[in-house]
N, C-alpha and C positions, 0 to 999 in steps of 0.2 A: 405668439405673434402669428398672424395669418400671412401666407404666401400664396401667390396665384400666378398662373400663366394663361394666356389666351388659348381657348380651345372651342372650336365651333360646335362640336358634338362628341359624345362618347362613341366608341366603336359599336357597331351593330351587335346587339345582344349582350353587351358588357354590363356587368353589375359590380358595383364597388364591393370589395371583399367585406364580409360581415364584421370582422374585427376592426375594420378601419372606417366604418361609416360615421363615427363621431369626429374623425380627423380629416377625412377626405370627402369633399363635396363638389358636385358639379352644378354651377349656376348657369342653367340653360338660357335664361334671359340675358345675362351679362356676358355669356360666352367665356366663362372662366372656370378653370379647374383650381380649387382652393384646398390648401393643406394647412391645418392648424398645428403650429409648433415645428419641432425638428423631425425630419423623416429619416428613420434608420435604413440601412441597406436591406434588412429583412423586410421592412414595410415596402420599400421600393420594389423588391422582387415580387412580393405578394400582389402589388398593384399591377405590375406588368405581366405576370405569368398567365393570366386568363386570355390574353389576346396576342395576336401576331401583327396587329396594326402598328406599323413602325412610326407613323406620324404621332400616334398617341404615345408610344413609348418614348419618343424624343421629347415630347411635352412633359412627360413625367420625369424624365432625366433632368430637364431644365428646372423643374420644380424642386427636385431633389437637391440640386446644386444651390438653389436659392436658400433652402433651409439649412444646408451645411454652412453656407457663407455666413449666416446669422451666428452660428457657433464660433466662427473665427473672426467675428467683428472686433475692431479695435476696442480696447477697454475691457475685454472679457478674457478669462482663461489665460492660456499661454501667450496670446498676443498682447495682453495687458503687460505682462512682465517684459516681453521683448520691446514693447513701446516705451516702457520706463527706462530700460537699459539703453535704448538708442538715443534717448534724450540726455542721458548721463555721459555717454562715451563721446569723445571728441570726433568730429567728422573730418575726413581728409579730402 
């Protein structure tokens, strides 16, 4: 699944890390930073490390949380089990 955040431009001189070029893309026309799939903490660090542009780093952080939220979405993994249990247990 693709996730994106609004971003007007990449920081001056910024290049997407070589190992992430298939997962991270900047859509200059659409003003979007796009990430394909889940972003690991290591990938997050690799994306942020080359720049001190805090606005860019905040955008990457927002993108990171969007990808992590997908993993914790209802109906998958541990939340699926918790969702099933919450329906079975009486509510007070």
